[in-house]
N, C-alpha and C positions, 0 to 999 in steps of 0.2 A: 504493500500500500504506500509506503513511504517514498517509493521511487516512481509512483504513477505520474506525477507532474513532469519529471525529467524524461519519461518515456513518450511524452506528447510529440506528435509529428512536427517537424520544423515548418511544414505547410502553414501551421496555425499561428506562427509568430508574426506580429505586425511588421510589415516591411519586407516580408519574404514572398509568400504566395506560392501556388503550385509549380509554376514554370521555373522560378528561381530555386525552389526547393529541389526540383529534379536535377538542376545544374549542381547544386551543393552536394547532392548524393553522388553524382558521377565524378565530380572533380576532387572533392576532399572527404568523401564518405561521411558527411554530416547528415543524419537522418532525423534526429530527435533533439529536444532541448538539452538533454544530457550530453549528446555528442558536441553540440555547439559550445556549451560551457567548458567542455574538455578540450577545446581547440585553443591552445595557449598562444600568446604572442611570442615572437621569436626575438624581440628586443624592445627596449623602452627608450624614449627620447626625453631628456629633461628639458621641458619647454619653459622652465623658470629662468634659464640662463640665456643671456644675449651676448653675441659677439659683435665686434666692429669689423668693418671691411679690412682694415689693416691687420687684424688678427689672423686672417685666413691663411692656412698653410696645408701642406699635404698630409699632416698628421690628424687633421680634423675630419672625422667621418661625416658629421652633419654640422651645419651652422644655422643660427637664428639671428637675423639682422633686423634693424629698424631704420627705415630711411624713406626718402621721397623718390618717386619715379620721375626722372627728369626728361626721359624720351622713350618712345616706343615706335618701332618701324618694322614693316614687313620686308624681308630680304629673300632673294632667290625666286625661282619659278617652279611651278608644278610640284612634283614630289619633293623637290629640294627646298621648297619655301619654308620659312621659319619666322617667328616673331622674336625680335631682340629688343628688350627694354633695359634701361640703365637705372640702377638704384644707387643713390648717393646718400652717404651719412657724413658725419663730421670728419671722418678719417680718410675717405676715398670713395671710389665708384667701382661697381661690379656689374657685369652684364647678366641678365636673366634671359634664358632661351627656352622657347616652346616650339615643338615640331607638330603637335596635334592640338586640335581645337583652338587654333590660333586666332581666328576671326572673333570667336566668342570672348576669348581672353582680352583681345585688343579693345573691344567695345566696353569691357568691364573696367579697364584701367582708367584712373582719373589723375589729372595733373594736380600738383601742389597739395597732394594728400599723403599723409604718412601711412606706410604699409609695414606690416610684419611679414617677413619672408623667411621661409624655412626650407632647407634642401641640402643636397650633397654637392659640395664644390668639386669641379674637375679642372684640370690644367690643360689649356689648349692654345696653341700659337703664342706661347710666352706669357699668358695671363690666365687668371682664374675666372670661371663663369659658373652659374648654377643652372643646369638644365631642369626643366619641368619642376620648378619650386612650388611649394604650397604658399599661397599669398592671401592675406587678410588685411582689411582696412584696420589700422591700429585701434581706432575707437571701438570697433566691434570685436577686438581680440579677446577681451575678458569674457565675453558672452560665448565666443566660439570655443575657447579652450578652458575647461573647468578643471583639468588635471595638469599638474606639473609634469608627472611621469606619464607620457602618452604611449599606449601600447601600439606595436606594429605587427601586423599579421601577414603570414604568407598568403599569396593568392596565385591565380593563373590568368593567362590572357583572356580566356573565356569568361572567367568570373569578373575580371575587371571590366570587360565589355558590358556586363549586366549590373554594374554598380558595386560589385564586391571587391573593390580594392581595400587597402588597409582601413581607410576611413569608413567604407561601407560595413566592414566587419565590426568596427568599433561601434557604429550606430546600432546594429542589431544586437550586439552584445550588451549595450547599454539598456536597450529595451528589455532584454531578458533579465538582466540582473536587478533591474528596478521594478520588476513585476511583483506586486504584493503577494501573489500566490506562490512565489518561488520559495520552496523549502528544500534545503540540501541535507539529506539525512547523514548523520555521523556514521562512518564505517570503521572507526577504531574504537576499542574499548576505553573506558575512563582510565583504567590502569595503565594502558600504553601511553595515552595522551599525557597523563600526569608524570609518568616515569621519565619521559623525554622532554617535558615542558613544551609540547606542541600547541599551536593555535587550533581552533576548531576547523573542520573541513569547510564549512560555509565561509568563515573568515578568509581561509586560504584561497578558495576559488574566486571570491570577490576581489581580493587583493592581487591575485595573479593577473587579473585583467585591468583593474583600476586601482593600483597601489596608492595608499594614502601618502606613503613616504618610502624612502629606501629601506628603512628598518622593517616595515611591514612586508615589503617585497621579499626581503631576505627570509623572513619567517614563513611566508607563503611558499616560497621555493623549497625550504627545508621540509615543511610539512608534506608537500605533494611529492617530493622526491622520496622521502621516507615511506610514504604510502605505496608508491609504485614498487619499491624494492621489497617492502614488507609482504605485500600480497603475493608477489612471485615466490618468496621463500615460504610463506605460510601454506600456499597451495602445494608446492613441491614436497615439503616436509610432511604435511597432512597425508598426502597420497602415499608417501613412502612408509609412514608408520602404520596407516590403516592396511596397506598392502601386506606388510610384514605380519600383521595380526590375522587378516582374513584370507590372503591368497596362499594356499598350501602348494607345496612343490614336491616333486619326487625326492625321496630320501636315498642317498647313496652312502650306506654305512661302510661298504667294503672298499679297501684298497687291495686289489687282488692280483692275479697272475699277469694280466695285460700290463698294468701300470708297473708292477715290480720287475717284470722281465725287461720292459723297455728301459726302465731307469738303470738297472744293473748291467744289462747286456748291450743295449743299443746306443746308449749315450757314451760317446767317446771323450767327453770333456765334463768339467765340473760346472754345475749351474752357478750363475752369479748370485750374490746375496739377495739382490732385488727380485730375481726370479723365484728363489726359494720362499721369500716372504709372500709374494703374490699367490703362489701355489697353496701355501698354508691358509691364506684368506679364502681362497676358492674352496678348499677342502672343508673348511668350517661351514661355509654357505651351503654346499650341496649335501652336507650331512645333517643339517638342522631341521629338515622337513618343511622349510619355507622356500619359496621360489627365489633363486638367486637372480639379481638384476644388477650386474656389475660392469662398470666401464674400466677397460684396461688401457692405460696410456703408456706409450713407450716410444722413444725416438726410433728412427729408421735404423734397423740392424740390432736392436736391443734384445731380440729373442722372444717377441710376442707369439709368433706362430708355434714355437716349441711349447710355451705355456698353454696355448689353446689346445694343442694335441694332447698334452698330459691331462688336461681337463676332460677332453673327450674320452680318454682311456678310463677315467673314473666312471663315466656313464657305462661304458662297455663292461667293466668289471661287475656292475650291478644289473646286468641284463638289459640295458637300454641301448638305443641307437643314438647317433650324433650327426649333426650336419654343420657345414660351414658355408656361409654365403658371402661372395665377393662381388664388388660393383662392376668389374669388367671381366671379359672372357680371358684376357691375358693373365690377370691376377688369379683367376680361378684355376687356370692351367698350372700356373706357378705353384699355387698351394697344393694342388693334387700331386704334382711331381715331387715336391719337397716332403709332403706327408708320407707318400708311398715309399720314398727312399728312406725316411727315418724309421718306418715300420718294417723295413726289410728283415725277413726271417721270422716275423710274427704272422700267425694265421688270422689276419684281419683283412676283410674285403673293403677296399676303398674305391669308389667310383666317381666319375666326373659327369655332371649334367649341365649343359649350356644350351644356348639357342642353336648351336651347330651340331648337337648330338643327333646321330642318325636314328630313324624310327625303330629299327631292330634293337639297337643298343638301349633306347628308351624303354622298350618293353622289358628287356632283361633287368634294367634298373628298377622299374616299377614293381616287377614280380619279386625281386630281391628285398625291396623295402617292405612290402606287405607280408612276406613270409618271415622277415626278420633275419634272413641270411646275410643281407647287406648291412654292414655295421656303420660305415662312415660314408656320407655323401657330401661331396664338395661341388659347388656350382655357383651360378649367377642367379638372376631373377627367376630363372626356370624352376628353381626349387619351390616357388610359391604357387606354381600352377595347380589347378584343381586335381589333375590326375595323379599328382605326387602324393602318395599316402604311406605313412610310416606305420609299422606295427606298434612300436613303442618309442617314440622320439623323446629323449631325456634331456638333451642339451642342444642349444643353438648358438653357434659362434657367428657373429656378424663383423666382417672386416670393413674398415673405413665406413663406419655406420652412417656418417653424415651424408653419404651419397645415396642413401635409400630414403624414400618417403616413409612416414610412420605407418601409413595404411598398409604398405608392402610388408613391413616388419610384422604387423599385427596378423597378417595372413598365416604366418608360421605357427601362431598359437593354435590355429584350427587343426593342425596336424597331430595334436596330442590330446589325451583325455584331460590331464591336468596341464596347466601352463608349464612348458619346459623351462629349464634354467637358461638364462640369457647371459652371454658374455659378449659385450660389444667392444671392439678394438679400434684404436685410432693411432696412426703414426704422426698425427699433427698434435704436438703438445699443446695443452689448453691451460692458459694462465689461471691462477687460483681464483681470481674474481669472476672470470667467465665460467669456470667450472661450477662455482657456487650458484651462478645465475641460470646456467643452461642445464646442468646435470645434478641439481640439488636433490633430485629424487632417486639418484643412483648411488650405490656404493662405488667408490673410486679406488682403483689400484694403480700404482705407478711403478714402471721399471725404469729407474733413473740411473742405470749404469750399463755400459757396453761390455761385451765379453772381453777378457783381458788380452786376447790376441789381435783385437781390432786397433788399427792405427788411425788417429784422427785425420780426416781429409784436409790437406793443405789448400787454402783458398787464396786466389790472387785476382786482382782487378787490372785489366788492360783496356786501353781505348783503341779505336779502330786504327789509329796511326801505328800501333805496335803489332798489327796482324801478322806480318812476315816473321816477327820474333816468335809469335805463338805457333805458327806453322812449323818453324824449326823445332820447337819443343815437342810438338805432336810427332814429327818424324823420328826423333830420338826415342820417344816412348814406344812407338811401333817397332823400331829396330830392336828394342829390348824385349819384344814379345807381348806388349800390352795392346789393348783395344781402346777405342775412343768413341764417346758419345758427343755429338754436336747438336744442340737443341735450339729450335727457333720458336718464337712466341706466336703460334697460330691461335689467336684469342678466340676467333669465331671461324669455324671451318667453312663458312659460306663467304667469308671476306676474301675477295680475289687478291687484294693488296697483300694480305698476310701470306697467302699461298705463293704469290709471286716472290716474296721475300725468301720463302723456303726454297723454291726452285732456283732462284738466282744464287742462293747460298750453296745449294747442291752442285750447281754447275761450276762455281768457283772452286769448290773443294775437289771435284773431279779433275779440274785443270791442274790444281796444285799437287794432287796425289793421283797421277795417271796410272792406268793399266800398262803393263802387267805387274808392275811392282806393288801396286796398292789396289784394293777392291773396296768399294763403298756401297753400303746399303742405304735405302731411304724408306721411311715409314711415316705416314700421316693419315689423318682421319678419313680422307676421301678415297683411300685405296680400298679395294674389295678385301674382304676378310682373308680369302685364300692368298692374295698377293702380299698382304700384310704379314701373314704367318710365314710365307716363304722367305720374305726378307728378314724377319726376326730369326728364323731358324738358321739362315746363312750366317748371321752375326753370332748366334749362340754357339754354332759349331766351329767358329773361328775362320770361316771361309772369307769373311770380310773383316777388315781392320777398323773401319769407321762406320758408325751408324749416324746418319743425318735424320733427324726426327723432329716432330712437334712434341707437345707435352703429353702425347699418347703414351710415352714411356715414363711419365711421372710416377705411376704406381705400377708395380707388378713385374718389373724386369730385374732379375737377379743374375748377373753375369760376373762371377768372381774375377775373370780375366780383364774386365773393363776397369781401367784405373784412372781414366781422364774424362772429365765432364766439362765440355765447353758450352756455355750458355750465351747465345747471341742476343743482342738487345736486352741485356739483363735488367735494364732500367724499366722495362715494360712488365716485369713480373712482380707479383707480391712477394713479401719476405718469406712467408710460410711455403709458397710454391718453390721458391729458390732453394730453400732448405730441403724440401722433398726431392727435388731434382738432384741436389748434391748427394743425397742418400743413395742414389742408384750406383755410385762407385764406393770403393772402400770396403767391398765385400770379401776380398781376398787378403792374403798375407802381405802383399806388396804395398808400398806407399802409394796413395792415390791423391789426385789433384782435381780441383775445381777452378776453372778460369771463367771469370765474369767479363764478358765483352760488352762495352757500351760505346755510345757516341761521345763526342767531345763535350757536348752540353747536356747537363742533367739538372732536374729540379733539386731543391734542397732535400726534399723527402726521399727522392730516389738515391741521392748520395748517402743519406743515413742508412737506407736499406743495404746498399752495397757495403758500406763501412762495417755495419753490424755483422754481415755474413763473413767478411774477411777476418774480423776480430774473434769470433766465437763459433764453436760447433755445438754449443749447448742449446738444444731445441726449446727448452723451457724459457731460457733467457731471450731467445729469438722471438718466441711467441709473445712475451711481455712487451718487447719493443714493437712488434707488429700491432699489438692491441693499442698501444699508445699512439702509434702513427696513424692507424686507420680508424680507430674508435671501434666500439662494439658492433656498429652496424645495426641491421634489423634483427633484433633478438628473435622475434617471432618467426622470421623466415629461416634463421639458422637452426633454431631449436625444433621447430615443427611440433611442439607439444602443447599448444593452446594457451601459453602463458601470455599475460598482457604485455604489449609492447611498451618500451620506455619512451616517454615524451620529454621528461625533464632530467631524470637521473642519468648519470654517466658512470658505468661501473668501474672506470679507471679513476676518474677524479673523485668519485663518491665511495671509494672502497671502504672507508671507515664507517660511513652510514650504512653500507650494505652489510657489514659485519654486525653492527648493532641490530639491524632489522632481522638478520638470520638468527642471532642469539635469542631475540625476543620471540620470534616465531617458534623456535625449537622449545623454548620454555612453556609457551602456551599449549602447544600440541602434545607435549609429554604429559601435561596435567589434564588436558581435555581433548583427546584425539578427534572426537566428532563435533567439537565446538557446541556442546549441548548446554553448558552452563549459562545461566542468564546473563552474566557479565560479558560473555563472548557472543551474544546474539547479534550485535552490529557486524561482527566479522563474518558470521555465518550468513547473514542476510546479504552482505555484499558479495560473498563468493557465489551465492545462488544467483545473484544478478549477473555476474560475469559469466557463469555457466550457461545462461540462456543463449548467449551469442557465440560461445566457443566450444569446440570439441575437446573433451578431456582425453588426451593421449597419454597422460602421466602413468597409466597402468601398463603401458607397453614398453617403456624406456625411451 
């Protein structure tokens, strides 16, 4: 009941109407009064401060001037016509320029009248001007501007054309917030508000749009940021705790012959301390009788696949089957080969199922799964097809889980009577703040050390002018028996420009490394699968020394003999992607190298990315830098679990607030998992309100 007014359609707000309401829905997804009041300004301008013309410099984003219009004239013709007026104050003169609505503005301007002018100064032809300024007659200024801190709202060209520029949003927001029927229900409990000294939700929402002063704006920001972070954490933790109570899982009490034989006979090296720790965590989970829902983080080459295999052997020892799902066919094949090799000598059937699997082989796999004779199935999205039915699926391993939609993962649940244990793996280290926000409903394990025989990849940065020097280095590596990756940034496989870059690069490589002394493979997304596999196999078998490729090799190519990774146009890649590509080398005992090639000119941000990769191989440090450089982005899109997107909070800058929010959410849910206590009713009501509009994927991982 409390939210009914906020659920009112935006059609019914004065100044909107059906046509403009439809546009608001399409352009900015504003459908109700609640959506509108949640559409926050992106900045505020202090209209209490005035500048003089002589104050204007390039450091000032906006200026407010008071002066007299001494001239106004139309210049240019046709589309190039513009209105140029000159404003004079006691310290100087500045031109005001309009390109649209110029006849109407010219008729409005009056001589010998003081004006208040507000706008963003630009520097052109050796002097400052103000294009399209806001302008008011000075005597009407106090009536027109009632707030010193004026909100500014994002808009679009279509919205502006219908009067919804920042001023238009301000007007309808004023209408809504001054409506006597407006009631904004509190969504935090009194305990939480008192503990953190927060202002009420209603005060916060009014002051985020029309702040009384800077202090109230600060308090409104803090309150609304806390609220965003708190409800993300509350939702995740609530689902996690309720799931641990309600969702039963298969119990694996035995560590039997499969596991022990593999551990004592097949492992030719000692597990790292981090691997042992993670396996203990998994053993506890699968022996508890509750469903495991665990995220396994580990840098490239840290041994996640081995941990996943030992987890699957726990299932086999207890009479269950296991499957592993990978995002690409190349990676699925890689996993199948490595798992089969590691299980050599053990009587365990392991099969591969992808889109390319032949019909006869599919029937063999389907029959084996249903009879229970097939113990481990590795594959791609083909695993979730309706025809794939297991006799008793006990554990699902999902590699590079961010590449799968949640609905796809959910389909795996249908393959089992009880929900199978879930182990999701990622080779992209996730910063602590992001992990708390995205994966707060999962238990997290981290493999934070590499096997002792792995040498860190040496990373260097060269510009195009040093290309001949780099070619000389490649030749020396090939002469010593090594192979080389050369990667181009095919960002969108339909972009002809990017494909041209790749083909031009390939041709220059072939010229520099000619037959018969050298052989070069090429792989990109527009190749047919058969051609791609042929080229990959040539490189894997050592028939070619150089692989020219796009980022199709980012995941899933493990060639110990490849010791050099050349990344062309490295400034066009994200930091995490660069780190992933670097991880394709360094798989063997020899020293490996990554060379980042860039143009001579780079942005400051690109330079920071390159410098970071040269300086460190620590994936978690790289992920932290990447998060600071790029920001958290669209949490909703990244997570795919139905949590509310962040409008004000920033999980990097607001890390301390995030921790406070998580600690408080944990305390509340541990005391009252279902939020049934009367004091927690505002929390429960608000979560119900959120759930009306969002799918809850939290139970899936």
